[in-house]
VOPA-866840 format. One record per residue (C-alpha): residue number from 0; residue in three letters; x, y, z. Coordinates in steps of 0.02 Angstrom, whole numbers, plus 32768, in hexadecimal, padded with zeros to 4 digits. Layout:
// VOPA-866840
NUM | ALA | X | Y | Z
...
***
This chain:
// VOPA-866840
0 | ALA | 8122 | 8509 | 8015
1 | LYS | 8112 | 8453 | 7FD2
2 | ALA | 81AC | 841B | 802A
3 | TRP | 8193 | 8387 | 809E
4 | GLU | 81D2 | 83E6 | 8132
5 | ASN | 8146 | 8461 | 811D
6 | ARG | 80BD | 83DB | 80FC
7 | LYS | 80E5 | 834E | 817A
8 | THR | 8086 | 8396 | 820A
9 | TYR | 7FF0 | 83C4 | 819E
10 | VAL | 7FEC | 8313 | 8153
11 | THR | 7FF5 | 82BD | 81FC
12 | ASP | 7F79 | 833C | 8251
13 | LEU | 7EFC | 8312 | 81CA
14 | ILE | 7F0D | 8254 | 81F1
15 | LYS | 7EF2 | 8279 | 82A7
16 | LYS | 7E63 | 82E9 | 828B
17 | TYR | 7E03 | 8263 | 822C
18 | GLY | 7E40 | 81D5 | 829A
19 | PHE | 7E58 | 8159 | 820B
20 | ASP | 7E56 | 80A5 | 8250
21 | VAL | 7EBB | 806B | 81BD
22 | PHE | 7F0C | 80CB | 8128
23 | SER | 7F8C | 80BC | 80A2
24 | MET | 800A | 812A | 8055
25 | ASN | 806E | 8124 | 7FB4
26 | GLU | 8117 | 816B | 7F7C
27 | VAL | 814D | 8182 | 8033
28 | LYS | 8209 | 81AF | 8035
29 | ALA | 8265 | 8131 | 80A4
30 | THR | 82EE | 81AB | 80D4
31 | THR | 8283 | 823A | 810D
32 | GLN | 81C5 | 822C | 810A
33 | TYR | 81B1 | 817E | 8155
34 | GLY | 820E | 81A6 | 81F5
35 | ASP | 81B0 | 824C | 8206
36 | ILE | 8109 | 81F9 | 81EF
37 | LYS | 812F | 816E | 826F
38 | SER | 8169 | 81E8 | 82EF
39 | LEU | 80D5 | 825F | 82D9
40 | LEU | 8058 | 81D0 | 82DF
41 | PRO | 808B | 8174 | 837B
42 | ASN | 7FDE | 8121 | 8389
43 | TYR | 7FFA | 80C1 | 82E6
44 | SER | 8055 | 802A | 82AB
45 | PHE | 80A2 | 801B | 8201
46 | TYR | 80CD | 7FA0 | 817B
47 | ALA | 8133 | 7FE5 | 80E6
48 | HIS | 8197 | 7FA0 | 8056
49 | SER | 8200 | 7FE7 | 7FD1
50 | VAL | 81A9 | 7FEC | 7F28
51 | SER | 8240 | 7FA6 | 7EC3
52 | SER | 82A6 | 7F38 | 7F37
53 | THR | 8289 | 7E84 | 7F62
54 | THR | 82FE | 7E83 | 7FFE
55 | VAL | 8311 | 7F36 | 8040
56 | VAL | 8274 | 7F71 | 809F
57 | GLU | 82A0 | 8027 | 80B8
58 | ARG | 82E8 | 805F | 8015
59 | GLU | 82B3 | 80E6 | 7F9B
60 | THR | 81FA | 8103 | 7F9F
61 | MET | 8180 | 808F | 7FF7
62 | ASN | 80C8 | 805A | 7FFB
63 | VAL | 808B | 8061 | 80B2
64 | VAL | 7FF8 | 8020 | 8113
65 | ALA | 7FD8 | 806C | 81BF
66 | TRP | 7F5B | 8036 | 8248
67 | LYS | 7F22 | 8064 | 82F2
68 | THR | 7F92 | 8005 | 836D
69 | ASP | 7F14 | 8004 | 83F4
70 | LYS | 7E89 | 7FCA | 837E
71 | PHE | 7ED2 | 7F3C | 8319
72 | ASP | 7F4F | 7EAA | 832D
73 | LEU | 7FC2 | 7E8A | 8299
74 | LEU | 7FAC | 7DCE | 826F
75 | ASP | 8012 | 7DCB | 81CF
76 | LYS | 8061 | 7E3B | 814E
77 | GLY | 80B3 | 7E32 | 809C
78 | ARG | 80CC | 7E7E | 7FF4
79 | TRP | 80CE | 7E4B | 7F3C
80 | PHE | 8110 | 7EA0 | 7EA3
81 | ILE | 80AC | 7ECF | 7E0A
82 | SER | 810A | 7E5C | 7D9D
83 | ALA | 8101 | 7DB3 | 7D44
84 | ASP | 8149 | 7D67 | 7DE4
85 | PRO | 80F7 | 7DC7 | 7E6D
86 | LEU | 8149 | 7D79 | 7F01
87 | ASN | 81FD | 7D77 | 7EC6
88 | THR | 8225 | 7E06 | 7E4D
89 | ALA | 820B | 7EBC | 7E33
90 | ARG | 8225 | 7EB4 | 7D77
91 | LEU | 81BE | 7F23 | 7D0A
92 | ILE | 8125 | 7EE4 | 7CA8
93 | SER | 80EC | 7F1D | 7C02
94 | ASP | 80E5 | 7FDF | 7BF2
95 | SER | 810F | 8003 | 7CA2
96 | ARG | 818A | 8092 | 7CCE
97 | GLN | 81C6 | 8052 | 7D75
98 | SER | 81B2 | 7FC1 | 7DF7
99 | ARG | 8113 | 7FC0 | 7E58
100 | ASN | 80D3 | 7F5B | 7EE9
101 | THR | 8047 | 7F33 | 7F60
102 | VAL | 805B | 7F25 | 8017
103 | TRP | 7FDB | 7ED6 | 8089
104 | VAL | 7FAE | 7EB9 | 813E
105 | LYS | 7F39 | 7E3E | 8192
106 | LEU | 7EE7 | 7E91 | 822B
107 | GLN | 7E77 | 7E59 | 82B6
108 | ASP | 7E07 | 7ECF | 8315
109 | LYS | 7E3B | 7EC4 | 83D1
110 | VAL | 7D80 | 7ECC | 8409
111 | THR | 7D16 | 7E74 | 8386
112 | LYS | 7DA0 | 7DFA | 834F
113 | GLU | 7D72 | 7E1C | 829F
114 | ILE | 7DFD | 7DFC | 8223
115 | PHE | 7E17 | 7E5F | 817B
116 | TYR | 7E9F | 7E82 | 80FF
117 | TYR | 7EDD | 7F2F | 80C3
118 | PHE | 7F39 | 7F3B | 8023
119 | ALA | 7F9B | 7FD6 | 7FE3
120 | THR | 7FCC | 7FD8 | 7F34
121 | HIS | 8017 | 8059 | 7EB6
122 | LEU | 7FF8 | 8032 | 7E00
123 | ASP | 8058 | 807B | 7D71
124 | HIS | 803D | 8131 | 7D44
125 | VAL | 805F | 8125 | 7C88
126 | GLY | 803E | 807B | 7C40
127 | TRP | 7F8D | 8046 | 7C20
128 | ASP | 7FBE | 7F93 | 7C0B
129 | ALA | 8028 | 7F98 | 7CAC
130 | ARG | 7F93 | 7FD9 | 7D0C
131 | LYS | 7F21 | 7F56 | 7CBF
132 | GLU | 7F9E | 7EC7 | 7CE1
133 | GLY | 7FC0 | 7F0E | 7D90
134 | ALA | 7F03 | 7F0B | 7DB7
135 | LYS | 7EFA | 7E57 | 7D81
136 | ILE | 7F92 | 7E26 | 7DE9
137 | ASN | 7F4E | 7E85 | 7E7F
138 | ILE | 7EA2 | 7E2E | 7E6F
139 | ASP | 7EF5 | 7D80 | 7E62
140 | MET | 7F69 | 7DA3 | 7EF4
141 | VAL | 7EE0 | 7DEC | 7F5F
142 | ARG | 7E75 | 7D51 | 7F47
143 | LYS | 7F0F | 7CDF | 7F6E
144 | THR | 7F3F | 7D46 | 800D
145 | ALA | 7E99 | 7D74 | 8057
146 | GLY | 7E29 | 7CDE | 8028
147 | ASN | 7D7C | 7CFF | 8067
148 | TYR | 7DB0 | 7D80 | 80E3
149 | PRO | 7D71 | 7E36 | 80C7
150 | CYS | 7DF3 | 7EA1 | 8072
151 | VAL | 7E0E | 7F52 | 8036
152 | ILE | 7E8B | 7F83 | 7FB1
153 | GLY | 7EBA | 803D | 7FB5
154 | GLY | 7F45 | 80A2 | 7F6F
155 | ASP | 7F66 | 80F7 | 7EC9
156 | HIS | 7F1E | 809A | 7E3C
157 | ASN | 7F4B | 8125 | 7DC5
158 | ALA | 7E9D | 8113 | 7D77
159 | GLY | 7E21 | 81A0 | 7D4B
160 | GLU | 7D67 | 819E | 7D3E
161 | GLY | 7D6E | 8184 | 7C83
162 | ASP | 7DE7 | 80F3 | 7C7F
163 | ILE | 7DAF | 8053 | 7C31
164 | ARG | 7D7F | 7FD1 | 7CAD
165 | VAL | 7DE1 | 7F29 | 7CB8
166 | ASP | 7D74 | 7E95 | 7CB6
167 | ILE | 7DB9 | 7E18 | 7D35
168 | PRO | 7D66 | 7D6D | 7D57
***
């Protein structure tokens, strides 16, 4: 019952029902799920990147940002890795279990001309230090990327209500 073949229409019907303008997804399988999602949501555009490769865009699992094509223009896009050298390497940091990244898009509303950024991240699921360092890297890179533009960072932060907060200047 949990097989992707049984869930793909339910997942995409839910997105259509609520009409999300922009949304993100984590752990999307490049070889199966990504193509299905794109074909079942023809009114959306997508930017995706492998979570562990610096060169191959559609490999393994991916973080994905999607937006309504008729509502927004894509002005820019990119990704960074949750690592000591975010723009160049997917090397693991501290107690992380696997490579992680953040993908982003810079969108402009076609009517209002307002510009904003949407970031999609996936922080480590095991290591507290990796999540803490990942949050710091994300905040630093969001500031460098978005400047003073409004932004949203979504995704799987692998944090619960009782987790200790990270103080970030």
